[in-house]
N, C-alpha and C positions, 0 to 999 in steps of 0.2 A: 306305494305299501300295498296294493294288491297283491303284489309277487307275495306277500306273508302265505296266502292261502295255498299257496304251491306244497307248504310244509305239509300239509295234510296228505300228499299222494304218496308216500311211503307206506300209510296206514292203511287207506284206501286200497292199495296193491294187496297190503298184508291180508285183507279181509277177504279180497276178493279171491286169493290165491289162497284161504285157508282150507285144510285138508279135513273132511269128515270121514269120521266112520261108524259102520254099524256095529252093535255088539252081537255077537253069536255064542252063545254058552256052550263050552268043549272043555271037558275033563283034561282033555291033555294039554292043555294051556294054560290052568290054572298056575301051573309052577312057574310058567314063564310070565302071567299076568304082573305079577308083584315086582319083576326086574324092569317090566316094559313103562310102569307108571315112575319108575323111579327115574327111569331114562328120559321121559316126559316131560317129567319137572325140568331138568336141566335144559333140555332142547327148548322149552318154554321161555326159561330165562335166556338162554343165548338170542331167541329170535328178539326179546323186547328189549335186550341190550341194544341191538344192531339197528331195530327200528327206532330205540331213543337216538343213536348217533347220525343216523341218515338223517330224523326229523331236526333236529340241533344243526347239523351242518346246513341244510335249506336256510333255516333262519338267520345263522351268522352271515352267509355270503348275501341275504336279503337285506340284512340289518347295515351292513358294511356299506352297500349300495346305497342306501337312503341316509347316510351321514349328512347331508347338507338341509334335510327334512327334520330329523331329528333334532341338529343341533338349534332349528329355528323354532322347535315346539319344547326347547329345555330338556329334550329327555336323556344328552349326553352330560357328561361332567364338563366340555370345554365351551360353555354357552357364552362363556363372558366376551363380547365384544370390545377391541382394545384400538383406542389410534395410538398408533408408534410414530414420533416424531424422530426422525434420523437425521443426527448434526454430526456431518462427517467434516473433519479437520483436516486442511487442505494446504496449511501453511507451509512455508519453506521446509520448517523442521521436520515434516511428514517425510519429505525425501531419503533422510538418513538411512543408509542402505545397512542389510545384515543379511550375509550370505544372499545375496541379489533380491533380497525382498524387501521394501520400504513399509513403514508403518502405513502409510494410504492405501499400498494394496492389501495390507492386512484389514484395514477399515473395511474397504470394498466389500471384502471377500465376507468377514463376521456379518456384517449389514444385509448382504445378499442371502445367507444362510439364516439369518433371523426372519427374513421377508417370507421363504420358503418354508418356515416351521410356526408360522403363526398361523391364527386359525382364519377358515374362511371368510368369515365376516371382519375381520380385522382391515382397518385403512391405515394409509400412510402419508407424511407429508415428509417432504427433504429440505434440508437448510445445506448450506455449505458455509464451513467456517475458514474465512480468507481476511486479508486484507481491506475488502469490499463484502461483507458477510451479506448474503442474499438467499430467499428461498426459493430453489427451483422447481420446487413442487409447493406452493405456497396453498393449494386447496387438498383435501382429503381425495387419496385415490385408492381404490381398491383393486386397481388392476397390478398384479404381481409383475407380470412381465414388463410393464412399462416403468415399475418401482425399479427393477433390474436395471433396464437400461439406462435410466437416468442416472441409477447409482455409478455405474461404469463410465458415464460420460463426464463424472467428478475429475477434472483434472489438476495436475499438481499446481498450485500456485506457488509463488516466490517470495512474497511480501509476508508481513507480520500481521499473525492475527490477534485480535485482543477479547478476550473474554465480555469485557463490560461494553464492546459494540455490538458483538453477537447476542446478547441476552435480549435486548429489545426486540432484535427479529424473531427470536424464538418466540417471546411474548407473543408480538403482534399474530405469529402463524397459530400459536395456542389457539388466540380467541377467535381467528377465522375457524379454525375447526369447532370450537365449541358451539358458533354461531351457526355452521352450517350441517352440523350433523344431527341426527335423530337416532336415539335408541343406541348412542354408545354408552357403555358401564364405566369406562376408566381411560384415562390419557397417561401415555407414559412416554418420556425423554429421555434419548439415549443419543449421548456424545461418546463418537469414537475418535480418540485423540491419542496425542504421545505425552500430553500434562506436560509441555514444555514450559518451563518459569516465563517467557517471554509472552505467551499467550494465557497463561492461567495466574497471572498476578492478580490475587482478587483485593489488594490493599491499595489498589490503582485508584483515582478521583475520589480519596477519601474513604474507600471502603465501597462505594457505589456497587461494584461488582459482586462484592460479598453478599449485600442486600439483596440484590436482584435475584441472585441465584437462591438464597435462603426463601425469596418470596414464591420463585417458581418450585422448590421442592416442596409446598404447601398447598400448590394448584393443581400438581402431578407428579407422577413418582421419577424420578430422576435417577439414569444409570449413567456411570461413566467408564467406558470400556477402555482400559489401556492397553494401546498397540505399539507403546513408544519401546525404544532400544535401552535397557537399561545397562549402567555403565558405559556410554559413548564417550569416544572423544572426537575432537574435530580442529583442524587448523584452518582460516580464513585469510583472505586480504579483505581487510576492513575498512581502507580508504587509498584512494589514489589520489594527487594532485602536483600540480605545477609550483614549482616554487617562484618562478619569474611569474607577476601578476598581469602582465601583457606582453605575452611572446611575440616575436616574428620570424618568417620565414629568414633562414638562410643565417641564423644565430642560435648557439646552443641553449637547449632549456634543461632543466633540473627535473626527473621524475621521481617523487618520492612516494612510495608504498607502505603502507603500514599494515604487518601481520601480526595476526592475533593467534594463541594457541589455546583451546577449552580441554584441560582434563591432563594433557599429557604433552610433554614439551620434546625438543630432539631437531634434529638437522632437518633442513627443509631447503628445496630448490625452487627459485624465484624466475622467471621469465619474462622480460619487457618484449610485447608486441606494436609493433608500429605498422598503421594499417592491416593487422591481421597477421603480419610477418614477425617470427623471433627474431630481434636483433640484437638482444643481451640475455645473460645469464648473472645471477648471483646467489651465494650462498649463504644461508642465516641459521641461527640457532634460535629456536623458539621457546619461549619462556612463558608457561602459563601465569606466573604472576607479573607480568608486564608486557605490552605490546612491543614489536620490534620494528624499527622503519630501516626502508633499504631504498638506495638511492641510484639512479642511474641518469647519466648525462646522453643527450640525443639532440639530432639536429634535422629538421626537415628543410630540403634545398629549396623545394618548390611551395608557393603559397597555394590555399585553399582550403580545404575540408581535410582534416586528419584524426587518425585516432590512437589511442594509446592504450593498453593494456597491461595490468601485470596477473600473471598467472601462476598459481602455486601448482604441485602436482597433485594428481585425482587421488581425495581420500573418499570417505563414506560419506560425504556430502557435498557432491561435485559443485553445485550451482554459485556455493560461495568462493571457488578457489578460484575466479577470475573477477577482476574490476578493471572498469575502463572509464574515460572521459574523450570528450569530442573538441577539438578545437578547431576556429575557422581563422586560419593563419593570412597574414598580407606581408606583403614585401615591406611595406613601412606601416607606421600607423599615421593617419592623418587626422590633424587636430585643426581647425578653424577658431582663430581668434579674432573677435569680434571688438574694437575700440570706439569709446564715446568721442574723443578727441586724439589727435594725433600721440602718437606714442605713450597713450595709457596701457596698450599691450605689449611695450616694447621688454620688460623686465618678465613677464610672464612667459612670451614665445622664447625669449633666451633660456628659460630654466626648462623649457619643455624641450629645446633642442638648442643646445649652446653651439654658440657659432663656431667654423671649424671643424665641427665634427661632422666630415663629410658621410660617414657610415653610421650617422644616427638611426636608430630604429622609430625614429618621431619626425613626421614630417608635418611642419608646421605652415599655413597660411593664414598672413592678418589684412582685415579686411575693415571699412567702416561700418559705422552703425548705419548708415545710407545705403551700402552695398550689401546689407545684409540679406535683405526680401528679394534680390537677383540672383543670390549664390546657392548652387545646387549643391544641398546637404546631403545627400545618400553618398558624397565621395568622403565624408569624413564618419569618425569614430565619434569625437567628441565635439563639443563647441563650447570656448571660453567667452564669457562676455566679461569685458573690464570696462567698467564705468560707464556704460551704455545708460542715458538719462531715461527714456521711455520706450515704449512698446506700443505699438499698435495690435487692433487685433486682428489683422492679417499675419501681422509677424508671430503673435502667441499661436495661431492655429498651425503657422508652419513650423514652430517650434515643438509645438505636441505631435504632430505629425511625425518627425524626426524623431521623438522620444517614444513614440507608437511604433517607431521600426526599431528600437533597440538601441539607439544612439543614448548619448550622456550627454549633461552639460553642467558647467561651473559657472556661478557668477561673483566676480568682486565689485563691490559695492563702494564706490567714490562718491566725490562732493558735487557730482553732475546728476546723480539718481534721483529721481521724484519718487516717493517712496508711495506717496497715493496713488500714482501710476500702477506701480508693481504690484499694490494691494488689489486695484482695480481690474490689471489685466492679466496678473500672472497669478492671482489670488482666486478661490473659491469664489462662484458667482451665484448668489440667491436666487429662489424662484422666482422673485418680483424682479430680477436682472439689476439688482444693485448689489455692488461690492460691500462688505463691511468697511466702515470708516471710522475714525477715532481723533480726537483731540489730540492736544498736546499732551506725549508722554514724558515719564521721567522714569528712573529705575527704583525699582522697590524692595531693595533689600537684598540678600544674595543668592534667592532661589532664583532658579532658569526663569521662570515666569515673571516679565521683568513689568508688564504694566497690566493694571487690573481692567480697564477698559479695552486694549488690545486684547487681551487673553478672552473676555468674556464674547466680544465680536468674533473671533476665532473658533470657539467651542459651540457658537449659535450658529455661524454659517453653514457647518456641514449637514445639520439637522435639516437644512429647507434648501441645500445644494442643487443647483443647475446644472455646474460645471465644477469638476473635481480640479483642484490646483496644480499648476505647474511646478510650484515650488515648496518645498517641505516644511518652510517656516515661512510666518507671515512678517514682512517688512515694516517695521515702526520707523519712529523719527529717529535722527542720527544724534547721539549727543556726544559732547566732550568731559571725558572720564579718564584723567592720565592713568596708566598702569605701568608696569616695567616687567611683569611676569605674565606667564601664561598658567592655564590648570589642563595638566595633560589628564585630568581625569580618569587617574589609575592608568592609562596608556590602554584601556580597553579596546579602543576604537583602532579600525585597520590603519586609518592615516597618522594615528600618535603613535602605535604600536614599536614602530622600526627606532624612536628615538630612546625608546627605554633602556637605560643605562647608558645612555651617549649625552652626558650633559654639555660635553664641550659643542655640540651641535648647534649650542646655542638656542633651542625652543625655549626653553623656562625663562630666559630673559630678553625677550621679544618686547620691544616697546609699542604699545599703542593708545593714541593719545584720544581720536574719534574714533567712533563706528555707529554703525545702525543696530537698533534693539532689534531683537529675532524671538520670536514666538514660535517653538518647534509645533508644529502640528500632529496631534496626539496619536500615537499608532503608528507615524509614518517618519517626522524627524527624529533624527538621532543627533546629538550633540557630539562631536569629533574634538575640538578643544573650546575651552572656556575661558573666559577673563576672572580675575580676582573676586569681581564683584558678585559672580556668579551668573555674567549675561553670557549668551553664547557668541563663540568667535566663527566657528565654522559649524553647519549643519549641515547633513547630509539625508537622504533617502529616496524612494522611489518616487519617480515621477509619473505625470498622465500618460496612463499606457503601458508602462513596464520598464520604460528608460531611467536611468539615475541622475540624481540633481545633487549639486553641492552651492551652497551658498555660504559665502564670505563675506562677513560684516562690517568689511574695512577694504580699503584701496587695495589693488596689487602692481601700483607704481608710488612714486616721491610725487605724482605731481598733485595730489588733493591737500590743499593747505588747510587746516585746523584755523578759524577765524578766532578762537580762544588763545592759541599759542603763537600762531604765526609761522608755525613750522607744519612738516607732512603730517597728514594722519597718522602715519604709522611708518616705522624704519623696517620692518618686515622684510620688504623688497631687496633691502641692502645687507640683511641678515644671513648668515651661513644658512640658517634653517629652510630658508625660502624654496631652494633649489628642488630638494627634498620633499617639502610640503606640496608644492605644484605636483609634483610626480605623484605623489603619492592620491593626489585630487584625481589626477586623471586615471589611474590603475582604478579608482572607485567607483568612476561614473563609467568606464568605458568598459568596464570587465564583464558585461555581457556579450561582448563578442567574443568571449570562450562558451561554448554550449555546456551548461551545466545538467550532468547526469542528475537524472531522478530514480527512484524507488519505484517499483510494482504501484500501479493504482494511480500513481501522480500522473501530472499533464508534461508532456515535452512540448518545449517552445523554443523557438530561436528566432534567429533574423537571419532574411535569407542572402546568400552572397552572392556577390559579383555585382550585375546590373540587373539583376533579375526583380521584378517585382508586380504586383497584380496590375494589369491595365485598367483601360476604362470598364470595361465589363467585368474587373476579376480575372482570375484564372483557377484552375485546377492543379492542385498538387497530387504526386503518386507517393505513398512511402510504400517502400519496401521494409516488410517486417524481418525479424531473425528467424521465422521461421519458412522464409520464402514466399510468403505471400504478399499480398499488394492491395493497398486500401485507395480512395483517393479523398481527399479534404478541399473544401473550396477557401481560396484566399479573395478578400474583399478586393475593391478595385482599389488602386494605388497604394495597397499595404505590403510591407516587407514581414511582416511578424507573422508566422505559421505558429499551430497549433495542434498538439495531437493528443486525445485523452485515453485511447487503448492500450495502457502500457502493461500488458499480461504476460509479455515474453520478455527473457533477459536478454542483452545484445545491445546491437547496433540498429538504429532504425533511419533510414536515408532517405532523404527527401528528393524528389525531381520535380523538375518543372512539365508538366505533360506527360507526353510519351517520351519525353527524353532518358535516357541514362545517363546523364549528368547530374552528380550531386549539387544541388542547390542548399542543402540544409543536411544538418546530422543531428540525431540524438542518441545518448546511450541510456539504457535502462540495467540498474546493478542491483544484486539480491539485498536484502534489509539485513546488516548486520546483526540485528538485535536477535533475530533468529539461528545465529551461527553458533550460540551459547546452547550444548545440548542438556545442561543442568534443568532438573525436573522438580514439581513441587512434589511435596510427601502427600499421599493419600489421606493421611488424618487431618491435613489442614482443611477440608471441603466441609460446608457446613454440615450442619445436623440435616438428616434425611437425603441425602446425596451418598447415595452405594457406588463406587468403585470398587472395580474387578478388574485383575492382572490378567491379561491372556497372552500364552505364551505362542510362539511362533507355527505349533504343530496343534494348537488346541482349537475346539470349536465355540460356538458362541458360548458366553460364559452361564454357568448355571443359575448365577444371581436373576438374572433375566427370564422372568417366567413365561414359561412355553404352556400352550395349549397341549393337553395329552393326546397323542394319536389313536384315538380308539378305532377307527377305522382300520388302521394296521393291526391293530391287535386281533382284531374278530377276524379278518382276513387268515392272519396267521392261525387263528383258532381253527378256522375251517379249514385250514390246510392240512392241521395237524390230526383232526378228526377223521379226514377223508383216507390218510394214511393208515388211522389206526383201525378205521373200518374194512378196509381191504385186507389188514394183516388178519383183524379176529374171524372174517367171513371165509379168509383163506382155512386158516387154522381148524376152524370148526366146521367147515363143511367137511375136511378132509376126514376128521374125527368123525361126524354122521355117516361118510360112507363105511 
């Protein structure tokens, strides 16, 4: 500010150069004196005007250069320091293109403009609104160049953002800013978003999002900058699946793709790609009122890992125009049947692979329970235990390892089964090392919870569980309660679903006279079929480590004899419905052989194909991502189940053993179909205190966002104008003076 003294320079020069005159009386000039005095007054006025302009010009330049100091002292109007939190929506709907520009492009551009126009004392935080919201600048930053770099680093995500999940991150970041900042006068939260209904539904979770947003508007100024595309339409592949539940190599399979239109229908071409190569094409007419299904037939001749993708022609939202799945095909599905006594597995094995079917897709091997411990399990997709009396701890551990590797298991319970052993070895173990035990049990009405004591033991065991259960249900005592009908439970379970509308299959009339009482594990066991008394007949669920397990409460043969009637426990093995029930059991427990596709942000997992497995020291797997980069994951010793959590890119993830180029696993990440619908919420649905501004493609930052007045620029522009004015006046008056 010492340069203010420079403004005195024109005055000093003026005084130094001021002309002095002497008065000499002369009669001849008396007539001129009056005219000279008049001219002198005019010249003095011109000199004062030029002096004022020159002095003011210097002052303006000095004040413009002193802007930071003037703002700090409160001498300029834009002295309010503001913390601005920039919340940038990067969900998949922000990839909707309009004239080559996406809403995310506009969001980054407008946010950067706002940073440039903000006051020098303002600070910023940055939150990314994605399927996994996070604060990329969690602490306030004053470095504008860094903020612009972080804005430029916001990448397009492909999942669905939920405002109810974003607001807690915003609240935490705001609280951090309040705790760290001193001298900040106001806080402002700015959402740069397309207002897609999939992300901004404020009614979810009982209106929790609406309450959180209202509370936020009371703590800070909240502005929503709408960068979305109004009136957008879209078409998407919303699902792809195999009709066959357990496909094999060398046999035809049916691929079913579902297409959806949003806003406008019309003709569309959909391609089927096998291992990345287009192999078939179908024409479809899309209807916004309902989804359209297209089916393809294909056959992979070679076993191994394969991918299938359905692809639409490109539109304004390319990420959802393709959807895929991955499958690990075998020449045959191998199933191990373990029998408690001779012929206990004979009818089950025949149902899986009928005699005389040389080209059967299922290969069955039968062993006794004594041979189970010496049988190599990784050759099989599933194990069926048929009336096996007891399990030792080592046997249970082998089975647990098999399930952890992605295998499946099914249990048929007959007269040799020791339920106490099943509860102790295959059920949950408490922290004290004891399994839940029960006394004599009886049916307790029509509910699925059949015994008070058993249910109490089951519910108490997980609270102190030292080992999770292998079975999805706790096995009670065997009871005789003849019934001649089954309850399909509205055919909701996949095992019962194929029988709907097919009464001749005999499912509903299957007689069962003796069975074990099963209590499904809460949150794990699911009842597929029930008995008229309400007791479960088949319970399925996830076993230990990820494999699926099914428990059938009665025998899978005619060898078990009911002491009350003298007849078999059940006639189900001789009933027409037995073969499809056994097949559906296999499809249910062995379905993990198909690599399930996931959405962005979810964890990919799968089972290593072939003989690959972690050695005694474990092994490193390499993950080839869709963007061409490669990462490593560690596989524990002896494990065959791999997991990969960083699924932020759409496409195929290939898993290889070490430096090998041969895939031993594969996974696919698909776009979230919830983001395919371009429907937007109305600005008027926002809570009070939330300002919404619409920004066209050619607009700058909206006027509703308070911007500091650029005082220093006005000073400089004024100085430039004065310099030009001084030049013109000095030139004009100078010529006039001459």
